[in-house]
N, C-alpha and C positions, 0 to 999 in steps of 0.2 A: 606113911601117908593117906590119907583121908581117898577112898577110889571115890571116882567122880562121875556122875551122871551126865548126860550130855543129851541136847533137843536139837533138832538142825533144823526146823522151820525158823527161815528167815524173809521177815518183809521188808519192802523197803522204808517202811518207817524206821525198824531198827536200825537202817544203815544212816537214815537221816539223821536220829537222834544221835546215834554214834557220831558221826562227822561232826555234829555242830560241838558237842558235848567235848569234845577231845582237839576241835580247831582242826579239823580235815577241810570244810566245807562250811561257807557262809554265803547265803542269798545277799546278791551285790544291790548296793544303793540300798541296805537296811532301812536306813535311820530314815529315809525319803518313802518309805511304805515297800520297796523295791523294785526290782525291773525281770518281768515274769521271765523266767527259763534263764538267768545270767545268775554265775555263780563266780565268787571269790575264794580263791584256796589259803588258805590260813598255813601255819607252818607245817605242820605234818602231812598236811595236801600238798605243798610244795614239795618237799623231800621225799614223798612218795611217788610224785606223776617224775622226777625226775630221776629216780632210782627204774619208775618203766622204763621210762627214754633209754637210760644211758643199759638197760638189756637189752632193747631194739636194734640200738645203734652198734652195739659190742656181737649180735648174729647178723646184721645187716652188714656191717665194715668191720672193724675192728678183726671179727675170726674171719674174715675172709679176701680173697687177692682178687674176685672180679665183681666186686662193688664200691662206685666211692661216693663222697657225700657230696649235698649240694643243699647253700639256703639260697633261693630265691626270694625276689620280692614280694609282696604282700598285693601291691598295688601294678598290674601288668596294663601293657599297652592295652584298649579296648577293642581292637582288633583283634585280639589273642582270643577274647572270649567271642568274637563272631565268626573265627575259624573252626572253634572247637565244637561249637553248636549250643553255646550256653544261652546265648541272646537270645534266639530263638528257640530252645528247647529243653532250658533249664527250669520246668514250670511243674505245679504239682496242681491238680483239678481241686477246685476251691468251692464249698456250698454252706452258705449263712441260713442261719436260722430265723428268720422273722418277727419270731415270738420271744425265744428268750436272749437271742443274741448272740449265742454261739456260733463258731465257725471250726468248719469240717474239713477235711480231704473227703474228694467225693469217694476214691477207692476204698478207705478207711473204715467207710459207716458204717461194716457190719460187725466192727470191733470198740466201736464207739459209742457213748453212754450220750443218753436223752440232758439237754442240760437240765430239765425242768423234774424227769423222774427216769432215775441213772438206771434203773432196774430194766429200762426199754433204750432201743436204739433210736437213733435220731429218724423222724417221721415218721413213729409206730404209734405215735399218740395223735390224738385228733387236734390238738393244739399248736403240734409242729407244723411250721409252714417251710420250708426249704427252700431255696432259691436254685435254678440252671446253675448246673458246674460252671465256670469260667475258671479259667487260667490262671496262674499263679506266679511268676516269674520270681524264684529265691534268694537270687542275686540283690544285696545290697549296693546301691547307686551313691556315691560322691560323684565331688566335680575338684578339678585341679585347676589350678588358675589364681591370679589375684581375688578376678569380680566375678561372683558367681555368674550373671549373664553370661558374661562370653567365656567361662571356664570350658575345660573338656571332661564332658562327664566318663566317668570310669565306675571301675567295678569293685567292690573287696574282695579277693577269691575265693570263690567256694570251693574249691579244692586246692591240693596245692601240686596235682601231677602238671597241669598246663605250666608252671614254671620250669619242672624236667626236660618235659616235649620240644619246648622253643629254645634249652640251653643243647640239646644232642648234639650241634656239629662241635661247639666249645670244650665239651668233654671230651667227645670222643678224639679230638684233635690233640687234646694238650694231657690227657689219661694213661696214653698209652694202654687201650685196655681195645680188643674185641671182641665183636659178638660171640659167645654169648655172655655180657655185662651189664651191669646196673649202677641206676643213678638213686639215692636213696636220700630223704627228704625228713624234715620231721618241722613241721610249722600252724603256725594259725588259719584257720578257714572259717568262714563268715555264711549262716545260710537266714536267709527271713523266713522260718520255715512257718507253716499254716498253724502245724497245733505241737508244738514242741511241748516238752513236760518227762515225765518220772524222775526227778531230780536231775542228774547231770547225765542222763543216758541219751537227750535230747536236749541241743541248748545251741542258742544262735551263733554263740564264738565257742570255738573249739581247736583242739591242738591233733593233725593228721599226722601219722607215720605211714609215708607212701615209699613206694619202691617200684618203678618201672624198671624191667629187664627187659633190654634188648637180646632179640635172637637172631637168626635164620629162620626164613619162614617156614623152612620143611622140621625144621626141631619145635617151636610151638607147641602143640599138644605136649610131647613129652614134658618142656618145664611148665606149665602149665599143671600137670601134677606132678609134680615135683615139688613143684613152690605150696602146694595145698596139703602135704603130707608135711613138708620141711614147717612150715607155720605149726600145725595142729602141736608137731613135737617142742615148739616153741611155749605156746599157752602150756602142756603140760606140762613143759622141765620147770615151768616158774610156779607150779601148785595149783593149777586147776585141776580141777576133779576131771579125768574120761567121761564118765555117767553125766556128766553137765555140760558135754561139747558134744557138739556133733555137725556134719558136713552134710550140705543140703544143695543140690544142682540146682542151677534156675530153670525151671520150663523154658520152652520157647519161645511161649508171649513172654516171658517174663524177660526175656535179652535187649542189651541195648542192641542197635541196627547193626554194630557194626561189631559184635562180642560173637566170637564161635564157641564160646562157653564161661561161665561164671560158676561160681559155689561159692556162698557164706560159709563158715566158721561161725556155728550159731552156741549162742551160752543159754544155761537154761537160768536166766530173772526171775527173780518175784516178781516180775508182771509176766513170765512165761519164754518159750524159745525166742529167742530174737538174736538178728544179726550181729557179732561180735568185728568180726573180718571179714572184708572180699575179698577173691581171687579172682583175675579175671584176664581171660585172653581176648585183648583187643585188636589184636591183629593189627593191620600196618595203618590204621586210619586217622590217629591223631596226625602220626609225620608228615603223611599226605598233605593232608589239612592244610597243616602250616607251610609245608610247601610251597603248596599252592595258595594261598595266601599272602604269603610273604615275598616268591619268588626265590626266595632261597632253599636250596636240594637238601634235604634233611635226611641221608641216604650214608649207607656205608662204602668205601672205595677198598678193597682189597690192594697195597700198594705191591704186593709183589704179583700176584695176578691178573689185576685190573680189572677183579671179577666187583660189581655193584648191585646192591640191592636194600631195599626200602625195610629195614626190620621190623618183625615183630615184636608187640610187647606184651609181655604178662605180667600183672599189677595184683603185688599185695597191698592192698589198705586197708589200716588198722585206725580205727580215733582213739587217741592217747587218753581222754577222758571216759572214755566208753570200755576202754580195757582199765581202769585204773576202778573205776565201777564194779567191773566184773571182780577183779582179785580180792574185793573190799567184801561183795558178796560173799566169795567162797572162800575166803578166809574168817568172817565172824562166827564165831561158839558161843553159846551161853552153856554154863553147864553149874553141877553143885557138889562144889568141895566142902564137905567134912559141915555140911548145913548150911554153908553161906553160897548166896548166887556170888557166880564169877564172870564176865566176860571179857573175851580174847577174840582178837584178831591172830589168826593163824598164818601169818605171810610168811611167803619164803624169806629164809634172813638175806637174799638178796634183794629183796626189794623192800625190807623195813624200812621205815623213814630212820629210826634209831635202832644200831647194831647192838649194841647194849646198855645197859645204865650201871652207875658205880655210888653205891649208897652206906652211907656209916650207920652203923646199924642208932646209935643214938645220936641225933642230929647237932648236939651242943656239947659233947664229948670233945674235946681241943683233942686228942689222941686218934683218936676215928677218925674226924674230918682233916687233920692234916696228912694222915695216909690214903686218907682217900680221895683229893683232892692231887694229891700228888700220882696215884695210879690214873685219875681223870687224865691229868695231863701230856700223861705217858701211851693212854687210849686213843685220845684223839687225833694225834699225828696220825694213825693209822686206819682211824674209821670214826664213823660218826657216833660218839656217845653222850649219854647224857649222865651229869651229876645229879643230886635229888638228897636232900638234908633235911624238907620238910612235910611232917606228920608221921605219924605210927610206919615202921615198916611194911605191916598187910598192906596199909593204903598207899603205900609207894608200888610193893609191887604191882599192886589191880592196876594203877595207873598205868604201871610200864604196859599190863598185861593189851590192855585197851588200847594203846597204842600200835601193838604189834613187836615189841623189843623182844628180841629170842631171848636175849641172856641177862642177865645180872650177878653182878660179883658185891657182896657185902662185906664191910669191916667190919669186924666186930674185938669184943676183949680180946678171943683168942689170937685173933692177927699182932692184938700188940703183945705177944710172948712168943709166937712161934713162925710170925711170919706167914702166915696161909692166910686165906680168904676163902667165903663159901661162892659156889658157882650154882645159881639155879638157871635149871632150862623151863622156857616156858612151857611149852608144851605137854611134857610129860609132870614137873612141878619137882623132877628129882634135884637133889642137894647133894654136891660133894665139895670136899675141901680139896684145893690145890696151892703153890708156892706162890707169894704175890710177884715172884719174879719172875715167874711163868704165866700168868695173866695174858700177856702179850700175843705172846705162840698161841696160847689155847685159843683165844677169842679167832685170831686170822685162819688157824685148821678147822675151828668150826662154822666160819662162816665159807668154806668152802667146800666141806665134806656133803655128800649128796642127801636130799631132804626132799621128804613125800609127807604129804598134808597125812596128820590123824586123821582126820573127817574122811580120808578113802576109807576107813576101815583095812 
């Protein structure tokens, strides 16, 4: 086997091109010219997102006894957002350039590019004419009711967390859990961002994976530190390189007024170090606010001792779309094998959209096709696998490499003679022959064995 020579520089253009070429992500409403920072997810994008989501739910709910799941409504009573402070304070400072008509966040000007001269920052050229900053609310408004004029103004939720807080009493009573315990939720959120962009890093519509962990007040700091370490283990356990991850604690002037501590797990994206996941020690702010606004006590009462307290909350919050982008960036690899370029997604097998490909060496050979079809039918009962007989075998391998398929099973002339198949490993390109009757067990074992990205060195 020829030795591979790798290059490690990954650009956002590389990721966008691959996602478009292989059907992970498309610009939304493209036939109408598109809508800024809105994207549709194709077949492999849906599968990858679902796998990321499933691994998060595994870690948060299925593998633990202290966290339960919730799916709250996207449209909540408008008083929820008044109590949470979003109506009054969920804003960004907005400035416009009267000359180039571009819009910027005032607090991001040092990192922004001038609309006319990208080498300059907004306000650094003579033609720049910036307005004074004004506050811009990020929530999308809509109305509930048959007639718009008399309908009730409501909001598309900008986060999933508030749906968890207002259900604290329901869950605490019915789930038979006592603090410390958590409520986890995956769902859509919407933010009318001033300057969305960088592909799916920041979009108008996105999915959040949030968990609110309710703890006795005196244990909050301990659990805050615990969840920072636990979430770092999740990211590295699914293949993100430690060299591309770091924890950044917020300075005092960055903290929300209710937070006693917030840390970001940052990833080295092609655009630089940026937030991947946030872990916040939110105190008792949310439950207290909703208790006061609704008149319903949201507190924990110990049935045995009569002790009562408002739990403090530690919140790990991760964007599903941004997490998917990090996994794509970290997995993307280009190398030269035998004087031929190869693009490959070195995704963790548990995240890969397709777990294995079943390939007849000759797509028009009846005997090979029949055996390959039968093997595909057997494997698809236990994992998501693809059958492909279209084109030369080398091209089919390359297609599977680009969507991150970790294993390929090839049926050839020898299969018809001795009932063995060739197993090809995506990362090492190593090939071996195994009995066709043992392929199912081989695949299931391969998908559960420890894995480390070859890019880690």
